[in-house]
A tleap script that builds the chain and sets N, CA, C and O, in Angstrom:
source leaprc.protein.ff14SB
mol = sequence {
  NMET THR LYS LEU PRO LEU VAL SER SER GLU
  ASP VAL ILE ARG LYS LEU ARG ALA ILE GLY
  PHE ASP TYR ALA PRO HIE ARG GLY LYS GLY
  SER HIE VAL ALA LEU TYR LYS ILE GLY ASP
  ASP GLY ASN LYS LEU LEU VAL ILE VAL PRO
  ARG ARG ASP PRO VAL PRO ARG GLY THR LEU
  LEU SER ILE LEU LYS GLN ALA ARG LEU THR
  LYS GLU GLU PHE VAL GLU CLEU
}
set mol.1.N position { 0.847 -1.170 0.000 }
set mol.1.CA position { 0.000 0.000 0.000 }
set mol.1.C position { 0.897 1.238 0.000 }
set mol.1.O position { 1.818 1.348 0.808 }
set mol.2.N position { 0.622 2.144 -0.893 }
set mol.2.CA position { 1.418 3.350 -1.030 }
set mol.2.C position { 0.923 4.424 -0.073 }
set mol.2.O position { -0.276 4.687 0.014 }
set mol.3.N position { 1.856 5.042 0.643 }
set mol.3.CA position { 1.506 6.142 1.527 }
set mol.3.C position { 1.544 7.434 0.720 }
set mol.3.O position { 2.500 7.699 -0.008 }
set mol.4.N position { 0.494 8.229 0.860 }
set mol.4.CA position { 0.424 9.482 0.119 }
set mol.4.C position { 1.381 10.506 0.714 }
set mol.4.O position { 1.460 10.659 1.933 }
set mol.5.N position { 2.109 11.207 -0.157 }
set mol.5.CA position { 2.986 12.262 0.350 }
set mol.5.C position { 2.176 13.511 0.683 }
set mol.5.O position { 1.061 13.686 0.192 }
set mol.6.N position { 2.738 14.369 1.512 }
set mol.6.CA position { 2.123 15.662 1.774 }
set mol.6.C position { 2.516 16.590 0.630 }
set mol.6.O position { 3.702 16.826 0.398 }
set mol.7.N position { 1.525 17.114 -0.083 }
set mol.7.CA position { 1.786 17.981 -1.228 }
set mol.7.C position { 0.935 19.245 -1.113 }
set mol.7.O position { -0.088 19.264 -0.428 }
set mol.8.N position { 1.374 20.285 -1.789 }
set mol.8.CA position { 0.610 21.535 -1.799 }
set mol.8.C position { -0.483 21.451 -2.856 }
set mol.8.O position { -0.463 20.579 -3.724 }
set mol.9.N position { -1.425 22.361 -2.769 }
set mol.9.CA position { -2.502 22.381 -3.756 }
set mol.9.C position { -1.954 22.688 -5.143 }
set mol.9.O position { -2.489 22.195 -6.136 }
set mol.10.N position { -0.899 23.492 -5.228 }
set mol.10.CA position { -0.303 23.799 -6.538 }
set mol.10.C position { 0.275 22.540 -7.176 }
set mol.10.O position { 0.177 22.364 -8.390 }
set mol.11.N position { 0.877 21.660 -6.370 }
set mol.11.CA position { 1.399 20.392 -6.900 }
set mol.11.C position { 0.259 19.502 -7.400 }
set mol.11.O position { 0.378 18.870 -8.450 }
set mol.12.N position { -0.837 19.454 -6.654 }
set mol.12.CA position { -1.989 18.642 -7.057 }
set mol.12.C position { -2.554 19.171 -8.369 }
set mol.12.O position { -2.831 18.396 -9.284 }
set mol.13.N position { -2.724 20.480 -8.466 }
set mol.13.CA position { -3.261 21.091 -9.688 }
set mol.13.C position { -2.331 20.821 -10.862 }
set mol.13.O position { -2.795 20.483 -11.951 }
set mol.14.N position { -1.026 20.965 -10.657 }
set mol.14.CA position { -0.055 20.726 -11.729 }
set mol.14.C position { -0.135 19.283 -12.233 }
set mol.14.O position { -0.081 19.035 -13.437 }
set mol.15.N position { -0.263 18.333 -11.298 }
set mol.15.CA position { -0.336 16.922 -11.699 }
set mol.15.C position { -1.644 16.614 -12.427 }
set mol.15.O position { -1.647 15.870 -13.408 }
set mol.16.N position { -2.746 17.178 -11.956 }
set mol.16.CA position { -4.028 16.940 -12.628 }
set mol.16.C position { -4.038 17.566 -14.014 }
set mol.16.O position { -4.580 16.981 -14.953 }
set mol.17.N position { -3.449 18.740 -14.153 }
set mol.17.CA position { -3.379 19.387 -15.475 }
set mol.17.C position { -2.521 18.560 -16.431 }
set mol.17.O position { -2.787 18.527 -17.632 }
set mol.18.N position { -1.493 17.892 -15.904 }
set mol.18.CA position { -0.607 17.081 -16.737 }
set mol.18.C position { -1.334 15.880 -17.339 }
set mol.18.O position { -0.929 15.378 -18.387 }
set mol.19.N position { -2.410 15.408 -16.684 }
set mol.19.CA position { -3.135 14.245 -17.226 }
set mol.19.C position { -4.427 14.653 -17.921 }
set mol.19.O position { -5.286 13.808 -18.176 }
set mol.20.N position { -4.575 15.939 -18.229 }
set mol.20.CA position { -5.690 16.352 -19.068 }
set mol.20.C position { -6.781 17.177 -18.417 }
set mol.20.O position { -7.728 17.575 -19.096 }
set mol.21.N position { -6.681 17.446 -17.131 }
set mol.21.CA position { -7.678 18.291 -16.486 }
set mol.21.C position { -7.424 19.743 -16.867 }
set mol.21.O position { -6.281 20.151 -17.074 }
set mol.22.N position { -8.500 20.519 -16.958 }
set mol.22.CA position { -8.408 21.933 -17.293 }
set mol.22.C position { -9.247 22.720 -16.305 }
set mol.22.O position { -10.119 22.161 -15.639 }
set mol.23.N position { -8.988 24.014 -16.207 }
set mol.23.CA position { -9.758 24.853 -15.296 }
set mol.23.C position { -11.212 24.896 -15.746 }
set mol.23.O position { -11.493 25.097 -16.927 }
set mol.24.N position { -12.132 24.710 -14.814 }
set mol.24.CA position { -13.566 24.740 -15.113 }
set mol.24.C position { -14.012 26.201 -15.240 }
set mol.24.O position { -13.687 27.023 -14.384 }
set mol.25.N position { -14.743 26.522 -16.291 }
set mol.25.CA position { -15.204 27.908 -16.438 }
set mol.25.C position { -16.273 28.234 -15.401 }
set mol.25.O position { -17.156 27.421 -15.132 }
set mol.26.N position { -16.186 29.410 -14.832 }
set mol.26.CA position { -17.183 29.925 -13.887 }
set mol.26.C position { -17.341 29.047 -12.649 }
set mol.26.O position { -18.423 28.988 -12.063 }
set mol.27.N position { -16.277 28.368 -12.252 }
set mol.27.CA position { -16.313 27.534 -11.055 }
set mol.27.C position { -15.151 27.887 -10.154 }
set mol.27.O position { -14.142 28.419 -10.615 }
set mol.28.N position { -15.282 27.603 -8.910 }
set mol.28.CA position { -14.206 27.829 -7.962 }
set mol.28.C position { -14.188 29.272 -7.497 }
set mol.28.O position { -14.093 30.199 -8.301 }
set mol.29.N position { -14.280 29.444 -6.214 }
set mol.29.CA position { -14.279 30.795 -5.668 }
set mol.29.C position { -13.279 30.874 -4.531 }
set mol.29.O position { -13.173 29.958 -3.716 }
set mol.30.N position { -12.566 31.950 -4.486 }
set mol.30.CA position { -11.695 32.211 -3.355 }
set mol.30.C position { -10.656 31.151 -3.108 }
set mol.30.O position { -9.643 31.092 -3.805 }
set mol.31.N position { -10.893 30.317 -2.128 }
set mol.31.CA position { -9.873 29.383 -1.678 }
set mol.31.C position { -9.973 28.009 -2.336 }
set mol.31.O position { -9.335 27.069 -1.861 }
set mol.32.N position { -10.747 27.857 -3.406 }
set mol.32.CA position { -10.877 26.580 -4.095 }
set mol.32.C position { -10.685 26.764 -5.595 }
set mol.32.O position { -10.991 27.818 -6.151 }
set mol.33.N position { -10.169 25.714 -6.241 }
set mol.33.CA position { -9.988 25.702 -7.686 }
set mol.33.C position { -10.765 24.512 -8.238 }
set mol.33.O position { -10.665 23.405 -7.710 }
set mol.34.N position { -11.534 24.735 -9.291 }
set mol.34.CA position { -12.296 23.659 -9.922 }
set mol.34.C position { -11.612 23.263 -11.226 }
set mol.34.O position { -11.256 24.117 -12.038 }
set mol.35.N position { -11.437 21.967 -11.414 }
set mol.35.CA position { -10.847 21.417 -12.636 }
set mol.35.C position { -11.802 20.380 -13.200 }
set mol.35.O position { -12.517 19.711 -12.453 }
set mol.36.N position { -11.813 20.246 -14.535 }
set mol.36.CA position { -12.679 19.235 -15.135 }
set mol.36.C position { -11.961 18.532 -16.275 }
set mol.36.O position { -10.964 19.015 -16.812 }
set mol.37.N position { -12.507 17.371 -16.622 }
set mol.37.CA position { -11.979 16.561 -17.712 }
set mol.37.C position { -13.105 15.655 -18.187 }
set mol.37.O position { -13.920 15.204 -17.381 }
set mol.38.N position { -13.158 15.389 -19.466 }
set mol.38.CA position { -14.103 14.415 -19.996 }
set mol.38.C position { -13.458 13.040 -19.855 }
set mol.38.O position { -12.383 12.794 -20.401 }
set mol.39.N position { -14.115 12.150 -19.123 }
set mol.39.CA position { -13.574 10.816 -18.871 }
set mol.39.C position { -13.640 9.927 -20.099 }
set mol.39.O position { -14.223 10.293 -21.119 }
set mol.40.N position { -13.034 8.754 -19.985 }
set mol.40.CA position { -13.026 7.799 -21.091 }
set mol.40.C position { -14.420 7.330 -21.459 }
set mol.40.O position { -14.671 6.966 -22.608 }
set mol.41.N position { -15.342 7.337 -20.481 }
set mol.41.CA position { -16.709 6.899 -20.738 }
set mol.41.C position { -17.613 8.043 -21.207 }
set mol.41.O position { -18.813 7.846 -21.395 }
set mol.42.N position { -17.040 9.235 -21.396 }
set mol.42.CA position { -17.809 10.380 -21.870 }
set mol.42.C position { -18.399 11.253 -20.770 }
set mol.42.O position { -18.971 12.304 -21.059 }
set mol.43.N position { -18.270 10.836 -19.522 }
set mol.43.CA position { -18.784 11.633 -18.409 }
set mol.43.C position { -17.783 12.719 -18.037 }
set mol.43.O position { -16.575 12.544 -18.191 }
set mol.44.N position { -18.297 13.841 -17.545 }
set mol.44.CA position { -17.432 14.927 -17.109 }
set mol.44.C position { -17.008 14.683 -15.663 }
set mol.44.O position { -17.842 14.441 -14.790 }
set mol.45.N position { -15.704 14.750 -15.426 }
set mol.45.CA position { -15.155 14.611 -14.080 }
set mol.45.C position { -14.864 16.010 -13.555 }
set mol.45.O position { -14.115 16.761 -14.180 }
set mol.46.N position { -15.441 16.367 -12.424 }
set mol.46.CA position { -15.222 17.665 -11.804 }
set mol.46.C position { -14.499 17.443 -10.482 }
set mol.46.O position { -14.953 16.671 -9.637 }
set mol.47.N position { -13.373 18.124 -10.313 }
set mol.47.CA position { -12.554 17.988 -9.120 }
set mol.47.C position { -12.390 19.370 -8.496 }
set mol.47.O position { -12.037 20.329 -9.181 }
set mol.48.N position { -12.647 19.465 -7.204 }
set mol.48.CA position { -12.469 20.715 -6.467 }
set mol.48.C position { -11.238 20.576 -5.576 }
set mol.48.O position { -11.161 19.667 -4.749 }
set mol.49.N position { -10.282 21.477 -5.748 }
set mol.49.CA position { -9.038 21.436 -4.987 }
set mol.49.C position { -8.965 22.673 -4.093 }
set mol.49.O position { -8.975 23.796 -4.596 }
set mol.50.N position { -8.892 22.480 -2.769 }
set mol.50.CA position { -8.744 23.642 -1.879 }
set mol.50.C position { -7.309 24.156 -1.928 }
set mol.50.O position { -6.369 23.370 -2.049 }
set mol.51.N position { -7.141 25.447 -1.837 }
set mol.51.CA position { -5.795 26.036 -1.809 }
set mol.51.C position { -5.250 25.907 -0.384 }
set mol.51.O position { -5.557 26.716 0.492 }
set mol.52.N position { -4.433 24.869 -0.174 }
set mol.52.CA position { -3.838 24.604 1.137 }
set mol.52.C position { -2.415 24.114 0.926 }
set mol.52.O position { -2.086 23.564 -0.125 }
set mol.53.N position { -1.588 24.315 1.918 }
set mol.53.CA position { -0.230 23.804 1.852 }
set mol.53.C position { 0.155 23.287 3.239 }
set mol.53.O position { 0.427 24.086 4.135 }
set mol.54.N position { 0.182 22.007 3.426 }
set mol.54.CA position { -0.138 20.929 2.502 }
set mol.54.C position { -1.638 20.607 2.491 }
set mol.54.O position { -2.384 20.995 3.391 }
set mol.55.N position { -2.048 19.895 1.459 }
set mol.55.CA position { -3.427 19.411 1.380 }
set mol.55.C position { -3.534 18.225 2.341 }
set mol.55.O position { -2.715 17.309 2.264 }
set mol.56.N position { -4.517 18.216 3.239 }
set mol.56.CA position { -4.658 17.077 4.159 }
set mol.56.C position { -4.825 15.759 3.389 }
set mol.56.O position { -5.427 15.725 2.316 }
set mol.57.N position { -4.283 14.683 3.954 }
set mol.57.CA position { -4.308 13.393 3.243 }
set mol.57.C position { -5.728 12.917 2.950 }
set mol.57.O position { -5.976 12.360 1.880 }
set mol.58.N position { -6.655 13.122 3.867 }
set mol.58.CA position { -8.042 12.721 3.628 }
set mol.58.C position { -8.659 13.493 2.480 }
set mol.58.O position { -9.408 12.934 1.679 }
set mol.59.N position { -8.346 14.775 2.400 }
set mol.59.CA position { -8.830 15.606 1.294 }
set mol.59.C position { -8.205 15.151 -0.015 }
set mol.59.O position { -8.878 15.102 -1.044 }
set mol.60.N position { -6.916 14.817 0.021 }
set mol.60.CA position { -6.238 14.336 -1.181 }
set mol.60.C position { -6.841 13.021 -1.655 }
set mol.60.O position { -6.989 12.809 -2.859 }
set mol.61.N position { -7.191 12.137 -0.728 }
set mol.61.CA position { -7.853 10.880 -1.101 }
set mol.61.C position { -9.181 11.158 -1.798 }
set mol.61.O position { -9.517 10.499 -2.782 }
set mol.62.N position { -9.932 12.125 -1.295 }
set mol.62.CA position { -11.202 12.493 -1.907 }
set mol.62.C position { -10.994 13.063 -3.311 }
set mol.62.O position { -11.761 12.760 -4.224 }
set mol.63.N position { -9.964 13.882 -3.482 }
set mol.63.CA position { -9.651 14.447 -4.798 }
set mol.63.C position { -9.300 13.329 -5.773 }
set mol.63.O position { -9.746 13.341 -6.921 }
set mol.64.N position { -8.501 12.363 -5.320 }
set mol.64.CA position { -8.118 11.243 -6.189 }
set mol.64.C position { -9.333 10.418 -6.587 }
set mol.64.O position { -9.424 9.954 -7.724 }
set mol.65.N position { -10.266 10.233 -5.660 }
set mol.65.CA position { -11.491 9.490 -5.958 }
set mol.65.C position { -12.316 10.229 -7.012 }
set mol.65.O position { -12.840 9.610 -7.938 }
set mol.66.N position { -12.433 11.557 -6.871 }
set mol.66.CA position { -13.175 12.352 -7.846 }
set mol.66.C position { -12.519 12.275 -9.223 }
set mol.66.O position { -13.209 12.251 -10.242 }
set mol.67.N position { -11.180 12.236 -9.252 }
set mol.67.CA position { -10.435 12.215 -10.508 }
set mol.67.C position { -10.274 10.800 -11.067 }
set mol.67.O position { -9.714 10.614 -12.147 }
set mol.68.N position { -10.766 9.807 -10.329 }
set mol.68.CA position { -10.648 8.396 -10.716 }
set mol.68.C position { -9.191 7.978 -10.876 }
set mol.68.O position { -8.819 7.324 -11.851 }
set mol.69.N position { -8.376 8.368 -9.899 }
set mol.69.CA position { -6.970 7.984 -9.857 }
set mol.69.C position { -6.708 7.142 -8.628 }
set mol.69.O position { -7.344 7.327 -7.590 }
set mol.70.N position { -5.769 6.215 -8.744 }
set mol.70.CA position { -5.330 5.464 -7.574 }
set mol.70.C position { -4.174 6.215 -6.915 }
set mol.70.O position { -3.581 7.115 -7.509 }
set mol.71.N position { -3.872 5.836 -5.697 }
set mol.71.CA position { -2.743 6.455 -5.004 }
set mol.71.C position { -1.446 6.217 -5.773 }
set mol.71.O position { -0.609 7.114 -5.877 }
set mol.72.N position { -1.281 5.012 -6.310 }
set mol.72.CA position { -0.076 4.666 -7.038 }
set mol.72.C position { 0.064 5.514 -8.287 }
set mol.72.O position { 1.157 5.993 -8.592 }
set mol.73.N position { -1.041 5.709 -9.021 }
set mol.73.CA position { -0.997 6.542 -10.230 }
set mol.73.C position { -0.611 7.974 -9.890 }
set mol.73.O position { 0.163 8.601 -10.613 }
set mol.74.N position { -1.154 8.495 -8.781 }
set mol.74.CA position { -0.849 9.864 -8.388 }
set mol.74.C position { 0.617 10.014 -8.017 }
set mol.74.O position { 1.264 10.984 -8.413 }
set mol.75.N position { 1.147 9.055 -7.255 }
set mol.75.CA position { 2.547 9.134 -6.834 }
set mol.75.C position { 3.485 9.057 -8.050 }
set mol.75.O position { 4.529 9.709 -8.065 }
set mol.76.N position { 3.115 8.259 -9.071 }
set mol.76.CA position { 3.936 8.153 -10.277 }
set mol.76.C position { 3.993 9.461 -11.055 }
set mol.76.O position { 4.977 9.740 -11.740 }
set mol.77.N position { 2.934 10.264 -10.950 }
set mol.77.CA position { 2.928 11.554 -11.655 }
set mol.77.C position { 3.974 12.449 -11.034 }
set mol.77.O position { 4.148 13.588 -11.466 }
savepdb mol mol.pdb
quit
């Protein structure tokens, strides 16, 4: 089982953008950033990332679930 590293929200956003996520138009206010991507099945994936340094591990797990990524895939990025 891979242990998630402590990362900043900027690192999370950078990694999600690298795999095809883009900023959601008219979403995200103040301390949150919204990213979206069209999934392989045609559904839109919407991920909300809070601006924190570091992002709490539980929050990061939730972000990975929304993005349909495993911990291992995220660490490899």
